[in-house]
Every structure is written in C-alpha cells, then in structure tokens.
Gaussian input, Z-matrix of N, CA and C with variables (Angstrom, degrees):
# hf/3-21g

backbone

0 1
 N
 C     1     B1
 C     2     B2     1     A1
 N     3     B3     2     A2     1     D1
 C     4     B4     3     A3     2     D2
 C     5     B5     4     A4     3     D3
 N     6     B6     5     A5     4     D4
 C     7     B7     6     A6     5     D5
 C     8     B8     7     A7     6     D6
 N     9     B9     8     A8     7     D7
 C    10    B10     9     A9     8     D8
 C    11    B11    10    A10     9     D9
 N    12    B12    11    A11    10    D10
 C    13    B13    12    A12    11    D11
 C    14    B14    13    A13    12    D12
 N    15    B15    14    A14    13    D13
 C    16    B16    15    A15    14    D14
 C    17    B17    16    A16    15    D15
 N    18    B18    17    A17    16    D16
 C    19    B19    18    A18    17    D17
 C    20    B20    19    A19    18    D18
 N    21    B21    20    A20    19    D19
 C    22    B22    21    A21    20    D20
 C    23    B23    22    A22    21    D21
 N    24    B24    23    A23    22    D22
 C    25    B25    24    A24    23    D23
 C    26    B26    25    A25    24    D24
 N    27    B27    26    A26    25    D25
 C    28    B28    27    A27    26    D26
 C    29    B29    28    A28    27    D27
 N    30    B30    29    A29    28    D28
 C    31    B31    30    A30    29    D29
 C    32    B32    31    A31    30    D30
 N    33    B33    32    A32    31    D31
 C    34    B34    33    A33    32    D32
 C    35    B35    34    A34    33    D33
 N    36    B36    35    A35    34    D34
 C    37    B37    36    A36    35    D35
 C    38    B38    37    A37    36    D36
 N    39    B39    38    A38    37    D37
 C    40    B40    39    A39    38    D38
 C    41    B41    40    A40    39    D39
 N    42    B42    41    A41    40    D40
 C    43    B43    42    A42    41    D41
 C    44    B44    43    A43    42    D42
 N    45    B45    44    A44    43    D43
 C    46    B46    45    A45    44    D44
 C    47    B47    46    A46    45    D45
 N    48    B48    47    A47    46    D46
 C    49    B49    48    A48    47    D47
 C    50    B50    49    A49    48    D48
 N    51    B51    50    A50    49    D49
 C    52    B52    51    A51    50    D50
 C    53    B53    52    A52    51    D51
 N    54    B54    53    A53    52    D52
 C    55    B55    54    A54    53    D53
 C    56    B56    55    A55    54    D54
 N    57    B57    56    A56    55    D55
 C    58    B58    57    A57    56    D56
 C    59    B59    58    A58    57    D57
 N    60    B60    59    A59    58    D58
 C    61    B61    60    A60    59    D59
 C    62    B62    61    A61    60    D60
 N    63    B63    62    A62    61    D61
 C    64    B64    63    A63    62    D62
 C    65    B65    64    A64    63    D63
 N    66    B66    65    A65    64    D64
 C    67    B67    66    A66    65    D65
 C    68    B68    67    A67    66    D66
 N    69    B69    68    A68    67    D67
 C    70    B70    69    A69    68    D68
 C    71    B71    70    A70    69    D69
 N    72    B72    71    A71    70    D70
 C    73    B73    72    A72    71    D71
 C    74    B74    73    A73    72    D72
 N    75    B75    74    A74    73    D73
 C    76    B76    75    A75    74    D74
 C    77    B77    76    A76    75    D75
 N    78    B78    77    A77    76    D76
 C    79    B79    78    A78    77    D77
 C    80    B80    79    A79    78    D78
 N    81    B81    80    A80    79    D79
 C    82    B82    81    A81    80    D80
 C    83    B83    82    A82    81    D81
 N    84    B84    83    A83    82    D82
 C    85    B85    84    A84    83    D83
 C    86    B86    85    A85    84    D84
 N    87    B87    86    A86    85    D85
 C    88    B88    87    A87    86    D86
 C    89    B89    88    A88    87    D87
 N    90    B90    89    A89    88    D88
 C    91    B91    90    A90    89    D89
 C    92    B92    91    A91    90    D90
 N    93    B93    92    A92    91    D91
 C    94    B94    93    A93    92    D92
 C    95    B95    94    A94    93    D93
 N    96    B96    95    A95    94    D94
 C    97    B97    96    A96    95    D95
 C    98    B98    97    A97    96    D96
 N    99    B99    98    A98    97    D97
 C   100   B100    99    A99    98    D98
 C   101   B101   100   A100    99    D99
 N   102   B102   101   A101   100   D100
 C   103   B103   102   A102   101   D101
 C   104   B104   103   A103   102   D102
 N   105   B105   104   A104   103   D103
 C   106   B106   105   A105   104   D104
 C   107   B107   106   A106   105   D105
 N   108   B108   107   A107   106   D106
 C   109   B109   108   A108   107   D107
 C   110   B110   109   A109   108   D108
 N   111   B111   110   A110   109   D109
 C   112   B112   111   A111   110   D110
 C   113   B113   112   A112   111   D111
 N   114   B114   113   A113   112   D112
 C   115   B115   114   A114   113   D113
 C   116   B116   115   A115   114   D114
 N   117   B117   116   A116   115   D115
 C   118   B118   117   A117   116   D116
 C   119   B119   118   A118   117   D117
 N   120   B120   119   A119   118   D118
 C   121   B121   120   A120   119   D119
 C   122   B122   121   A121   120   D120
 N   123   B123   122   A122   121   D121
 C   124   B124   123   A123   122   D122
 C   125   B125   124   A124   123   D123
 N   126   B126   125   A125   124   D124
 C   127   B127   126   A126   125   D125
 C   128   B128   127   A127   126   D126
 N   129   B129   128   A128   127   D127
 C   130   B130   129   A129   128   D128
 C   131   B131   130   A130   129   D129
 N   132   B132   131   A131   130   D130
 C   133   B133   132   A132   131   D131
 C   134   B134   133   A133   132   D132
 N   135   B135   134   A134   133   D133
 C   136   B136   135   A135   134   D134
 C   137   B137   136   A136   135   D135
 N   138   B138   137   A137   136   D136
 C   139   B139   138   A138   137   D137
 C   140   B140   139   A139   138   D138
 N   141   B141   140   A140   139   D139
 C   142   B142   141   A141   140   D140
 C   143   B143   142   A142   141   D141
 N   144   B144   143   A143   142   D142
 C   145   B145   144   A144   143   D143
 C   146   B146   145   A145   144   D144
 N   147   B147   146   A146   145   D145
 C   148   B148   147   A147   146   D146
 C   149   B149   148   A148   147   D147
 N   150   B150   149   A149   148   D148
 C   151   B151   150   A150   149   D149
 C   152   B152   151   A151   150   D150
 N   153   B153   152   A152   151   D151
 C   154   B154   153   A153   152   D152
 C   155   B155   154   A154   153   D153
 N   156   B156   155   A155   154   D154
 C   157   B157   156   A156   155   D155
 C   158   B158   157   A157   156   D156
 N   159   B159   158   A158   157   D157
 C   160   B160   159   A159   158   D158
 C   161   B161   160   A160   159   D159
 N   162   B162   161   A161   160   D160
 C   163   B163   162   A162   161   D161
 C   164   B164   163   A163   162   D162
 N   165   B165   164   A164   163   D163
 C   166   B166   165   A165   164   D164
 C   167   B167   166   A166   165   D165
 N   168   B168   167   A167   166   D166
 C   169   B169   168   A168   167   D167
 C   170   B170   169   A169   168   D168
 N   171   B171   170   A170   169   D169
 C   172   B172   171   A171   170   D170
 C   173   B173   172   A172   171   D171
 N   174   B174   173   A173   172   D172
 C   175   B175   174   A174   173   D173
 C   176   B176   175   A175   174   D174
 N   177   B177   176   A176   175   D175
 C   178   B178   177   A177   176   D176
 C   179   B179   178   A178   177   D177
 N   180   B180   179   A179   178   D178
 C   181   B181   180   A180   179   D179
 C   182   B182   181   A181   180   D180
 N   183   B183   182   A182   181   D181
 C   184   B184   183   A183   182   D182
 C   185   B185   184   A184   183   D183
 N   186   B186   185   A185   184   D184
 C   187   B187   186   A186   185   D185
 C   188   B188   187   A187   186   D186
 N   189   B189   188   A188   187   D187
 C   190   B190   189   A189   188   D188
 C   191   B191   190   A190   189   D189
 N   192   B192   191   A191   190   D190
 C   193   B193   192   A192   191   D191
 C   194   B194   193   A193   192   D192
 N   195   B195   194   A194   193   D193
 C   196   B196   195   A195   194   D194
 C   197   B197   196   A196   195   D195
 N   198   B198   197   A197   196   D196
 C   199   B199   198   A198   197   D197
 C   200   B200   199   A199   198   D198
 N   201   B201   200   A200   199   D199
 C   202   B202   201   A201   200   D200
 C   203   B203   202   A202   201   D201
 N   204   B204   203   A203   202   D202
 C   205   B205   204   A204   203   D203
 C   206   B206   205   A205   204   D204

   B1=1.4478
   B2=1.5230
   B3=1.2990
   B4=1.4623
   B5=1.5185
   B6=1.3093
   B7=1.4648
   B8=1.5195
   B9=1.3317
   B10=1.4546
   B11=1.5191
   B12=1.3218
   B13=1.4703
   B14=1.5338
   B15=1.3158
   B16=1.4700
   B17=1.5280
   B18=1.3294
   B19=1.4668
   B20=1.5263
   B21=1.3370
   B22=1.4529
   B23=1.5255
   B24=1.3375
   B25=1.4593
   B26=1.5261
   B27=1.3222
   B28=1.4543
   B29=1.5286
   B30=1.3100
   B31=1.4603
   B32=1.5228
   B33=1.3294
   B34=1.4670
   B35=1.5257
   B36=1.3490
   B37=1.4620
   B38=1.5284
   B39=1.3244
   B40=1.4568
   B41=1.5207
   B42=1.3182
   B43=1.4649
   B44=1.5246
   B45=1.3082
   B46=1.4695
   B47=1.5297
   B48=1.3269
   B49=1.4617
   B50=1.5380
   B51=1.3204
   B52=1.4661
   B53=1.5215
   B54=1.3244
   B55=1.4679
   B56=1.5343
   B57=1.3234
   B58=1.4667
   B59=1.5263
   B60=1.3266
   B61=1.4680
   B62=1.5291
   B63=1.3085
   B64=1.4688
   B65=1.5284
   B66=1.3168
   B67=1.4670
   B68=1.5270
   B69=1.3287
   B70=1.4762
   B71=1.5237
   B72=1.3160
   B73=1.4687
   B74=1.5221
   B75=1.3252
   B76=1.4686
   B77=1.5224
   B78=1.3273
   B79=1.4591
   B80=1.5319
   B81=1.3248
   B82=1.4637
   B83=1.5273
   B84=1.3210
   B85=1.4733
   B86=1.5232
   B87=1.3350
   B88=1.4637
   B89=1.5235
   B90=1.3290
   B91=1.4606
   B92=1.5255
   B93=1.3257
   B94=1.4574
   B95=1.5268
   B96=1.3159
   B97=1.4663
   B98=1.5234
   B99=1.3210
   B100=1.4705
   B101=1.5204
   B102=1.3234
   B103=1.4641
   B104=1.5266
   B105=1.3288
   B106=1.4582
   B107=1.5227
   B108=1.3300
   B109=1.4588
   B110=1.5301
   B111=1.3281
   B112=1.4602
   B113=1.5280
   B114=1.3287
   B115=1.4636
   B116=1.5261
   B117=1.3211
   B118=1.4645
   B119=1.5268
   B120=1.3223
   B121=1.4703
   B122=1.5261
   B123=1.3192
   B124=1.4634
   B125=1.5275
   B126=1.3258
   B127=1.4616
   B128=1.5232
   B129=1.3228
   B130=1.4641
   B131=1.5245
   B132=1.3144
   B133=1.4634
   B134=1.5287
   B135=1.3209
   B136=1.4660
   B137=1.5192
   B138=1.3225
   B139=1.4656
   B140=1.5227
   B141=1.3183
   B142=1.4676
   B143=1.5237
   B144=1.3237
   B145=1.4616
   B146=1.5358
   B147=1.3209
   B148=1.4633
   B149=1.5251
   B150=1.3254
   B151=1.4641
   B152=1.5189
   B153=1.3218
   B154=1.4676
   B155=1.5247
   B156=1.3176
   B157=1.4668
   B158=1.5248
   B159=1.3200
   B160=1.4604
   B161=1.5285
   B162=1.3257
   B163=1.4688
   B164=1.5227
   B165=1.3273
   B166=1.4646
   B167=1.5220
   B168=1.3273
   B169=1.4657
   B170=1.5252
   B171=1.3178
   B172=1.4656
   B173=1.5180
   B174=1.3260
   B175=1.4576
   B176=1.5238
   B177=1.3257
   B178=1.4603
   B179=1.5296
   B180=1.3223
   B181=1.4559
   B182=1.5326
   B183=1.3356
   B184=1.4650
   B185=1.5281
   B186=1.3107
   B187=1.4691
   B188=1.5263
   B189=1.3220
   B190=1.4592
   B191=1.5240
   B192=1.3179
   B193=1.4663
   B194=1.5206
   B195=1.3377
   B196=1.4566
   B197=1.5230
   B198=1.3114
   B199=1.4624
   B200=1.5159
   B201=1.3300
   B202=1.4462
   B203=1.5108
   B204=1.2874
   B205=1.4641
   B206=1.4790
   A1=108.97
   A2=114.55
   A3=121.51
   A4=107.99
   A5=114.78
   A6=120.13
   A7=108.59
   A8=114.72
   A9=121.67
   A10=107.48
   A11=116.04
   A12=121.30
   A13=111.31
   A14=114.90
   A15=123.20
   A16=114.06
   A17=117.43
   A18=121.23
   A19=106.97
   A20=115.74
   A21=121.09
   A22=109.88
   A23=113.90
   A24=120.73
   A25=109.02
   A26=116.05
   A27=120.46
   A28=107.26
   A29=115.61
   A30=119.65
   A31=110.85
   A32=116.83
   A33=120.84
   A34=112.33
   A35=117.16
   A36=120.81
   A37=111.97
   A38=116.55
   A39=121.27
   A40=111.61
   A41=114.67
   A42=119.35
   A43=108.35
   A44=115.66
   A45=120.51
   A46=110.86
   A47=115.98
   A48=119.43
   A49=110.60
   A50=116.78
   A51=120.18
   A52=111.14
   A53=116.84
   A54=120.21
   A55=110.28
   A56=116.76
   A57=121.25
   A58=109.73
   A59=116.41
   A60=120.40
   A61=111.06
   A62=116.61
   A63=120.65
   A64=109.98
   A65=116.38
   A66=120.08
   A67=110.39
   A68=116.70
   A69=120.00
   A70=110.91
   A71=117.27
   A72=120.91
   A73=110.18
   A74=116.12
   A75=119.66
   A76=111.16
   A77=116.92
   A78=121.01
   A79=110.72
   A80=117.01
   A81=121.32
   A82=111.69
   A83=116.37
   A84=119.67
   A85=110.96
   A86=115.98
   A87=119.69
   A88=110.50
   A89=116.67
   A90=120.75
   A91=110.86
   A92=116.78
   A93=121.62
   A94=110.74
   A95=116.76
   A96=120.92
   A97=110.62
   A98=116.08
   A99=119.92
   A100=111.19
   A101=116.98
   A102=120.71
   A103=111.14
   A104=116.63
   A105=119.75
   A106=110.65
   A107=117.01
   A108=120.77
   A109=110.35
   A110=116.79
   A111=120.65
   A112=110.69
   A113=117.00
   A114=120.88
   A115=109.99
   A116=116.78
   A117=120.29
   A118=111.03
   A119=116.85
   A120=120.57
   A121=110.84
   A122=117.10
   A123=120.31
   A124=110.75
   A125=117.33
   A126=120.18
   A127=111.30
   A128=117.17
   A129=120.90
   A130=109.65
   A131=117.18
   A132=120.92
   A133=111.84
   A134=116.54
   A135=120.29
   A136=110.13
   A137=117.37
   A138=121.20
   A139=111.15
   A140=116.45
   A141=120.08
   A142=110.65
   A143=117.63
   A144=120.81
   A145=110.77
   A146=116.80
   A147=120.51
   A148=110.51
   A149=117.20
   A150=120.88
   A151=111.13
   A152=117.10
   A153=120.60
   A154=110.30
   A155=116.98
   A156=120.56
   A157=110.04
   A158=116.74
   A159=121.84
   A160=110.43
   A161=116.28
   A162=120.24
   A163=111.70
   A164=117.75
   A165=119.88
   A166=111.21
   A167=117.46
   A168=121.31
   A169=109.82
   A170=117.12
   A171=120.76
   A172=110.45
   A173=116.37
   A174=120.54
   A175=110.58
   A176=117.93
   A177=121.75
   A178=109.90
   A179=116.71
   A180=120.24
   A181=111.21
   A182=116.27
   A183=120.25
   A184=110.68
   A185=117.63
   A186=121.19
   A187=110.60
   A188=116.58
   A189=119.92
   A190=110.83
   A191=116.35
   A192=120.57
   A193=109.80
   A194=117.05
   A195=121.28
   A196=112.01
   A197=116.94
   A198=121.84
   A199=112.57
   A200=117.37
   A201=121.75
   A202=114.35
   A203=118.34
   A204=121.04
   A205=110.15
   D1=144.50
   D2=178.88
   D3=-141.21
   D4=141.69
   D5=178.52
   D6=-110.42
   D7=126.07
   D8=177.89
   D9=-128.77
   D10=122.24
   D11=-178.85
   D12=51.33
   D13=47.25
   D14=177.16
   D15=65.55
   D16=15.77
   D17=175.60
   D18=-115.66
   D19=127.31
   D20=-178.76
   D21=-94.29
   D22=131.58
   D23=-179.52
   D24=-119.72
   D25=148.04
   D26=171.29
   D27=-92.01
   D28=169.14
   D29=179.82
   D30=-60.41
   D31=-35.86
   D32=-179.41
   D33=-66.13
   D34=-23.96
   D35=-179.75
   D36=-74.94
   D37=-17.96
   D38=-173.46
   D39=-95.93
   D40=151.01
   D41=174.97
   D42=-70.85
   D43=167.34
   D44=-179.69
   D45=-60.12
   D46=-42.71
   D47=-179.30
   D48=-65.84
   D49=-38.46
   D50=177.36
   D51=-65.37
   D52=-37.08
   D53=176.63
   D54=-63.51
   D55=-38.92
   D56=177.22
   D57=-64.55
   D58=-41.48
   D59=178.76
   D60=-63.87
   D61=-41.53
   D62=178.54
   D63=-62.49
   D64=-44.06
   D65=178.58
   D66=-61.21
   D67=-40.79
   D68=179.88
   D69=-66.96
   D70=-41.05
   D71=176.71
   D72=-59.11
   D73=-45.40
   D74=179.51
   D75=-61.94
   D76=-40.77
   D77=178.65
   D78=-64.56
   D79=-43.46
   D80=179.39
   D81=-64.62
   D82=-39.04
   D83=177.15
   D84=-63.64
   D85=-40.11
   D86=177.98
   D87=-63.97
   D88=-46.15
   D89=178.54
   D90=-61.29
   D91=-40.27
   D92=178.40
   D93=-60.92
   D94=-43.89
   D95=178.42
   D96=-62.74
   D97=-42.57
   D98=178.89
   D99=-63.41
   D100=-40.76
   D101=178.63
   D102=-65.79
   D103=-40.66
   D104=178.30
   D105=-62.63
   D106=-40.32
   D107=177.81
   D108=-63.97
   D109=-40.47
   D110=178.99
   D111=-63.08
   D112=-41.52
   D113=178.85
   D114=-62.93
   D115=-44.55
   D116=178.81
   D117=-61.66
   D118=-42.82
   D119=178.73
   D120=-64.21
   D121=-40.43
   D122=179.16
   D123=-66.28
   D124=-36.72
   D125=176.45
   D126=-63.63
   D127=-37.71
   D128=176.19
   D129=-63.87
   D130=-44.44
   D131=178.61
   D132=-63.12
   D133=-41.85
   D134=177.48
   D135=-59.59
   D136=-44.18
   D137=178.52
   D138=-63.30
   D139=-40.23
   D140=179.79
   D141=-63.56
   D142=-44.50
   D143=178.23
   D144=-64.81
   D145=-41.80
   D146=178.90
   D147=-62.04
   D148=-41.32
   D149=177.31
   D150=-64.53
   D151=-39.44
   D152=178.88
   D153=-63.88
   D154=-40.82
   D155=177.58
   D156=-64.55
   D157=-46.09
   D158=179.92
   D159=-57.90
   D160=-45.57
   D161=-179.76
   D162=-65.33
   D163=-39.92
   D164=-179.49
   D165=-67.79
   D166=-36.71
   D167=178.10
   D168=-66.82
   D169=-43.10
   D170=179.30
   D171=-63.14
   D172=-39.97
   D173=-179.58
   D174=-63.81
   D175=-42.52
   D176=178.81
   D177=-64.34
   D178=-42.57
   D179=179.38
   D180=-62.80
   D181=-41.66
   D182=178.92
   D183=-64.84
   D184=-40.28
   D185=178.39
   D186=-64.66
   D187=-39.07
   D188=178.95
   D189=-64.67
   D190=-39.98
   D191=178.41
   D192=-65.25
   D193=-44.45
   D194=179.84
   D195=-62.46
   D196=-34.93
   D197=-178.05
   D198=-89.62
   D199=-1.56
   D200=177.78
   D201=74.41
   D202=26.23
   D203=-179.76
   D204=-86.41

C-alpha cells in the first residue's frame, strides 16, 4: 500500500512502472537508513579515538609532571 496525496492505493491499483518506482523508493529508503546508521557508528568510533588520544596526552603530561620535566 502507498499513500499519495492522502489517497491510499494497493499494489494492484498501480501500473507496472509505478510498482517498479515504489520498489525502488523502498530500496533507496532502506539504503538511506543503512547509510545513516553507518554515519552514526563512524561518529562513535571517531569519538572513541579522540578520547583515546586525549587520555594518552593527559597520561604523558601527568608523567612529565611526576618526573619533574
């Protein structure tokens, strides 16, 4: 079923080409969702790496202070 301009149609109501278009829209929406999830996951990884760098820099600074450098 698809709603266009507040009118709901079944697959049988649509022409063959329209059914192909609907299938393509659904595929593109799925791909879009997958890409959005990938971006979110990559942002988490970027934050994790940034935190690891921040922690390593702080650790070096603390060691330098302890050693009087």
